[in-house]
C-alpha positions, -999 to 999 in steps of 0.1 A, spaced: 354 -526 538 361 -562 533 362 -567 570 332 -552 577 313 -571 551 328 -603 567 321 -595 604 285 -583 599 258 -611 604 236 -611 575 199 -622 579 186 -640 543 145 -644 544 134 -673 526 94 -686 525 100 -712 548 126 -699 573 148 -673 586 187 -676 585 214 -662 600 240 -680 580 259 -654 556 262 -671 517 295 -687 512 326 -666 505 306 -637 511 330 -610 522 355 -622 492 328 -616 464 319 -583 478 354 -571 476 346 -562 443 315 -544 448 312 -508 443 295 -505 476 306 -482 512 285 -508 534 272 -542 532 241 -548 510 206 -555 527 190 -589 521 170 -572 494 196 -558 476 213 -590 476 182 -607 464 178 -586 436 216 -581 429 250 -565 436 271 -554 406 305 -562 406 330 -537 387 297 -534 363 309 -567 346 293 -592 370 261 -593 389 260 -617 422 228 -625 440 218 -645 466 188 -670 460 158 -679 483 180 -709 496 212 -688 503 231 -700 472 252 -678 452 245 -669 418 262 -647 390 254 -630 356 286 -626 335 280 -595 314 288 -594 279 316 -568 283 333 -595 300 328 -621 274 352 -623 247 328 -620 213 346 -624 178 342 -588 161 327 -572 192 352 -543 186 335 -535 151 304 -516 151 297 -528 118 295 -563 135 283 -558 168 272 -526 188 266 -518 226 233 -511 239 216 -503 276 206 -531 293 164 -527 299 166 -544 332 158 -520 357 189 -528 381 213 -530 353 211 -497 338 245 -492 339 255 -524 321 254 -529 285 240 -555 264 253 -568 230 234 -566 197 244 -584 167 245 -563 136 258 -588 110 280 -618 113 289 -649 94 308 -662 117 291 -662 152 315 -672 186 308 -658 219 329 -674 250 334 -669 286 350 -681 312 342 -684 352 360 -693 384 337 -717 404 355 -710 435 327 -688 450 300 -711 442 281 -724 472 296 -759 475 268 -788 471 249 -773 447 240 -781 413 243 -753 389 231 -745 355 249 -726 323 227 -704 306 228 -679 278 201 -651 281 195 -640 246 165 -619 227 155 -620 189 142 -588 171 130 -586 137 144 -583 112 163 -614 123 178 -637 98 204 -666 94 192 -688 121 179 -713 103 209 -735 111 209 -742 151 239 -730 168 261 -749 192 266 -742 227 293 -762 248 305 -758 287 339 -776 297 341 -783 333 376 -776 351 408 -794 348 392 -810 315 381 -840 339 348 -848 326 333 -848 286 324 -814 277 285 -810 277 276 -801 241 244 -795 220 229 -778 193 199 -753 199 176 -739 174 172 -702 179 145 -694 152 124 -714 172 128 -690 198 98 -662 208 109 -625 196 115 -596 215 120 -612 251 151 -627 270 149 -664 264 171 -690 286 196 -710 267 208 -738 288 242 -750 280 250 -773 304 251 -782 343 273 -793 371 275 -799 409 298 -775 430 325 -792 452 351 -772 470 378 -800 457 367 -794 422 364 -758 420 383 -741 391 377 -725 357 345 -734 337 347 -723 297 312 -716 281 303 -707 243 279 -705 220 292 -705 185 283 -714 149 307 -714 119 299 -738 91 267 -725 76 285 -696 60 255 -675 61 248 -640 78 231 -639 111 211 -605 121 187 -596 152 205 -612 182 206 -595 216 230 -610 245 223 -599 280 249 -622 294 254 -656 306 237 -664 342 253 -694 363 226 -701 390 215 -726 411 194 -756 399 170 -773 420 150 -806 414 121 -793 435 
């Protein structure tokens, strides 16, 4: 399968041009896809599941983007249904993927890792938690912490506090953690997290769709 995917030319439509250039590391990425033939350009635009743990898609500028689903993240107490449960994802193309629902925790800790080697070189990427709050939601008066650690610890971790209480209810929202420019000589494993340990209050009503690693453009 991988040789077919590597050898077949892929045409990607963009608003301004047509390019026959295959996305960076195309064949390597699709080795984990449950596909018998290479995906069409339309499939790549909407996204291809990789072992139902990650989604891969190509944006309008032919840049690789990824979504890491909750089952591939480390979520404290996620194995206990008293604290977290797993629910169907409400996105049309992700019915086989589960989102995580926070039932009640005092210690919030969600952490993930991602190897950047398959990202498109020269592109600036942003790391984004996609979450939703549903009432009755409580315990969010204290902002959560988000943190991004880049490969090899060469750069200072990017950290900030974000108020989830101020986010709209019943819709997926983006919680941006940080950004970085990917180059092949700086590829490695990034670590990202969302946590709140200090307030000592119980939290409820948070849904986690996943963590997107997507290209960010200035225009």
